[in-house]
Each structure stands twice: as structure tokens, then as C-alpha cells.
N, C-alpha and C positions, 0 to 999 in steps of 0.2 A: 504494500500500500504506500502511495506517495505521501511523504510528509508535507503538511501544509506550509506554505511560505510564511516565514516570520515577517510581518509588516515592517518591524523596526530594522530588519536587515536590508530593506530596500531604500532606506533614507539616510542621508548624511548626518542628520540631526533629528531632533524629535520635539514635538509640541512647541511651546513658546521659546524654547532654546534655539529655534531656527531664526528668530528675529535678527535683523541687522544689529550690530553693536550700536549702542547709543551715540557714540561719537561719529560713526559713519552715517547714521540716519540724520543727525543734525547737519552734517555737511551737505548731504543730498537735498534736504528740505530748505536749506538756507536761501535759495533763490526762488522759492515758491511765492506766488503773489498773495498778498494779504487779502482777507475777506472784507476789509474795511469798506470798499465801495458798495457793498451789498448790505443795506441797512437791516434787512431781516435775517442775515446770516449771523446768528448769535454766537456760535462757536465754530471756528475754522481750524486752521493748522497752527495758529500762532503759539499756543502753549503746549502742543503735543497732547491734547486731551484725548479722552477715550472714544469720542464720537463727534460727528458734526451735528449741529442743532440749527434748524431753520424755522423761523416764526411764520406760521400760517395766518394767525389772527391774534386778537387780544387774549385768547384763552387756550390756544393750542400751538405747539411747536413740534416739528418732526425731528426725531433723533435717528440718525442713520450711521451705520458702521459696517465694516467688513473685516472678517478675521478668518484665517485659514492656516494650516500647517501640516507638516508631515507627521507620521505616527510616533506617539510616545509609548504606545502599548501594542501588543501583537493581536489581541482579540479585536476583530473588525467592528463588532457592535460597540464595544467600549470605546474604540477610537472615534466612531461617529458621535457617541454620546458626549465624550469629553470635548471634541471640537465644537459641537453645537452649544454646549453649556458655556464654553469660553467666549464664543461670539456674542451670545445673548448678554453676557456679563457687562459688555460695554454700554448697552442700553440702560441696564440697572444702575451702572456707575454714574450716569448722568442724572439719576433720579427719575428715569423714565420707565414706561411700561411697554413691553414689546407688542407689536401689532401683527407682523408677519415676517417671514424669512424667505430668502432665495438661496439655493444650494450652490456651492462652488466645488467642482469635482474635477480633479486631475488624477488619472490612474494609468499605470503601466499595463495596458490590457494584454500584453504578451506575457506578463508574469503573474497576473492575478486572475483567478477564475471569476466569472460573472457573479456567482453566489457570494463570494467574498465582498465584492463591490456593493452588491445589494444589501448585505448586512451592515456595511458602513453607513449607507444612506438610511437604512432602517433605524440605526441607533440615533442618528441626528434627528430624524422625524419623531422618534419617541420622546426625545427631550423637548422638542418644540410642542408636542402635544401636551406634555406635562406643564409647559409654560402657558398653554391655552392658545397657541397660535398655529397657523398652517405653514407648511413649506409650499410656497405658491409658485415655484418654478426654479430656474437656475441655469447653469451652464456647465458643460463638461468638455474636457479635452483628453487626448492621449498624451501622457507625460512620463518622463523617465522615473519619477518618484511618486508615491501615493500622496495626494494632497486633498484635504477635505476641509470645508468650513462653510460659513454662512455670510450672506449680506443680511443684516438684521435691521429692521425698521421699527421704531417705537414712537411713543407720544409722551409729551411732558408739557406742563404749563410753562409759558415763557418766563414767568417770574419765579419759578421754582427749580430752575436748572441748577444742578450742583456740578462744579468744575473741579479740576485738580488744583486750581489756585483759589485763594480766598481764605485760607487759614489765618488766624490772628494770634498774636503773642498771648500766651496763657492757655491756648487751646491744648487739649490732650489728643493724642493720636491713638485710635483704636484699630486693631487688625482683627478681622473676623474669622479667618481660617488658619490652620496650622501651616508652618513652613516646612519645606524640604522635598517638594514634588520633583524638582529637577534631579536632586540626589537620588531619590527613589527610582526615577526613570533611568538614570545612568546605571544603577545597580541591576535593574531589570534587564537592560541590554547585555550586561555581563553575566547574567544568570545567577545573581547574588541576592535578589530580592525574595524573601520568603513569602508564602501564600498570604499570610495575614498582613504583611506589608503591602502587597498588591491590593488587597481588599480595601485597606485604609486609603491608599493612594487613589483608587478608582472612586471611592465614595466621596472623597474631598473634591476631586476634579469634576464630578458630575452633580454636585450640589449647586442648584441655581442660586445666584446672588439676589434673590427677590427682596432681601432686606433693603437694598438700595432704593427701591421705589418707595419705601416708607420714610426715608430720611428727610425729604423736603418738608414733611409734615411735623418735624420736631424742631422748634425754635432753638437756635444755638448750634445746629450743624452747619458748618461754614464751608467745607470743601470735602470732596470725595474722589477717589480713583480706585481702579482695581489693580491688583498686584499680578503682573504677568512676566514677560520675558526679561525685563531689565533688573529683576530682583528687587528685594526690599529697598536697598540703598538707591537704586536708580529711580524708582517711582517715588520714593520719599524726597529725593532731590527735586523732582518735578514740582513738588508742592511748595518748595521754599525758594527756588531760583527767582531772581528779580522781584522778591516779595519783602525784602528787608527782614527776613526771618532766618533763624537757624532751627534745627530740630535736634533735640537731645534724646537719643534712643537708649533704652535700658536693655542690654543684651539678655539679662536674666529674666526679663519679662516676656521674651519672645515665645510664643506658643509653637512647639515643634510637633510634627506628626510622629507617632510612636516609631522608635527604632532609627530615626534619622540621625540623631547624635552619634550613635554607634557606627552607622554607615559612613558618616562624614569623618569620624575619627580614624576609620580604616583607610582613608584616602580616596574615597569615592566622590567624584565631583564631575561637573560638566565642563566642556570647553567654553561654553557661553559664560560661565561664572568668571573665568579669566578675562575674557573680552570685555565683560561688563566692568570689572575692576579697572582695567586699563583705560576705559572711557571716562571714569569719573573719580579716580583716586585723589586727584588734587582738590576735590571738593569735600573730602571725607577725613575726619579725624578719628582714628581708632585708639581707644584708651588702653591702658595696661591691663593685663590679666585675662584678656580674651583667649579662649582655647585656640590652638594652632589651626583648627578647621573653621574658626569663627568667620573669617573673611569670606570663605567659600559659601557658607550658609547665607551671609548677608547679601551676596551677589547671585545666589542660586536662582536661575530662571524658574518662575512659577507658571505652570500651565493651569489655567482656570483657577487662579488663586483667589484669596479673599479680598474684601474691600478694605481700603485705608480711609478712615473717616476722621476729619478734624472736628473736634467737638468742644464747645465751651464747657468749663467745669460744671456749671449748673445744669447742663443737659446730659451729662455723662450717665446718670442713673437711668434716664429714659432710653438712651441708645442701647445700653447694656441689657436692659429689660427686653427691648424689642428683639435684640439679637438672640436672647435665650428663647423667646417665643417662636422665632423663626427657625430654631434648631441649629444654632451656631455655638456649641458648648465651649469651643476653644477661643472664643472672642476674648481679647485682652487689651488692656491699656499698655502700650509699649513705649510711649514717649511723650514729650511736651515740646511745644513750639515756643521759642523765645526770640526776642529781637536779635537780629544778626545780619549776615551778609550772604546768605544762600548756601550754607554748609550743613552737613549732618555730622554730629559727634556721637560716637558709640561708647558707652561705658558700662560698668557693672555696679551693682548696688554696693 
């Protein structure tokens, strides 16, 4: 009997670890025209936000995004579920609610049987059904590596859009999911991730970030983004750049997925974590006493990671209560915003 092809063996990277390095992306986008001339374009490319937002009228704005990647897992249905969850997260991260999705499909049809490709698409459709939206179409090509994702379109009130900028000095930073998905994916590719580790990883990556749609209704929530390929440090820096703010991160408060610390201590890491560090090392201060693997964890690309939420202290209890109600038991306060010049400092208690 022919062994099924491992999806991860067909890709040079996996999940959000496939993203261009932050420094490379900034260089490429430096010449992009600003959205300024379009008065109803509320969010464009200027701050590297999670999605575009376009105002339709006084009470409605469209949230639009696209996200796709190569496999982080070998199970085709799980690959589809993870990719779809990750794409919808960008709508939730703006405070929006998804309306519908379009599928993005690139498959090496000479290497993968049709039933495997059907399973990938079925996994994505199942997640969209869970979110209450249809997959209304899409586009497919024959490609050398498996690629799957979504165009996701949502709706938000124009006055309730949450962006990755807007945090204020004194705000606390909340992270809603555990860290370490990239490390787990690297272990999986090397055959070193135990079954319980895979189950935890898949559960985290396929949990919809519905919590984001609740955040505009809580006064004191000032900014939000989701944690993906640039790692915790990269996305935290997006929240403080050009904002006269620094972020003090507490390494000991970081929620880790079970077993991740042991994998990291054993030297398992992704290539993307090194590229991430090279892109923003000058903007980060690492304190004394961090474990040797700490930097890799801080730069670990997260596929379908949690939300980063900047919250005023008086709103913190409401946010944490809502996170518990929505089923995010690892949600934790991991840092504080202070006046500064756009840097992140990492220390220990």
C-alpha cells in the first residue's frame, strides 16, 4: 500500500512561518501609495494592520483581508481548518464580524490525490460554517507547493474599528492564547512532537478568535492585533512604533502551550524565528536571566495565534471575564505600555 504524502514534506516552510521577514516586507511596502486620498478608506497599508477597512455609510464598514500559507501539519483536514481559522482571525482582530469567504487554493496536482485536496477544502469550509459564514467561491491554480487560505470579508461599525495602534501609556497588554505553535510545528516536521502535543497545537490553531468582535463593546480597549508570523516581539513592536510608547513585557507571565518549554530547551526552533530577530533586534531590549531559548520563543512565528489587546487598567477585569466566557483559559496579562520611543523591553519578575 502506498504511503500517503506528508503535506509538510512538500513545503519549504509551514503556516505563518512562511511570511516574509518583517524587514523585507517593510522594504517592499515602502513605496506603496497611501490610502489618504480615499476618505472612506479607514484602514490601509500605513500601519501594517490586520485588514483593510472601508466605510460604506455612517453605521457600516467593510473589513477585508486575505491570508494563505503552506502546510504546518500533515493531516489535510486540519491544514484546511487551521488556514481558515487564521484568515478569519484578521477580521476579528479589527473588531469585526465575518460575512463570507473566498477560497485561495494552490496545489501540486501531480503529487496530491484529489481526495486529499478535497479534505483540505472541507476543513476550511467546516471552520467557516462554525463561524456562521459561507465559502462563496474562490480561485485555484496548479502550484509546486500546497497553498490554502481565504479572502475573508466582514463588517464593523466605522466608529468601533480596533487597530494595532492606539494603545496608551498605562494600558496593560493581554495575550489570549498560549505561545509556541511554531516550535511545535518544527518538532512535528522532525517527528518529535508527541500525540498530545499535536492535539494541543491543533486545538489552539483552530480556535476562532471570536473574542475580538466583543472588544469594541468594552470601554477602555484601545488597540488590538492578532499574533501571527512575526512572533510576539514583532507584533508587539507594531503596537508601539511611532506611538511615543514602549512596552515592558514580563517573560514569566507568558502563557506557553504544554511541552513547548521542553521542546525549545532541546533546541527546536524555526528558521523564521531567526529572520524575525534579525529584522527587529535593534528595537528590543532583553533583560538578564532569560533562558537560552527565550529569544526563540519571543520570535516564534505563531500560526493562528491569539489576540494582543491593549486595555486600560479599569477595563482589565471585563476583558479577562469575556475571555474566560469565550473559552480562552490561557489568556494572561503579559505587559504594560509606558511612555517611550517605540521599543519593547523583556524582563523577569
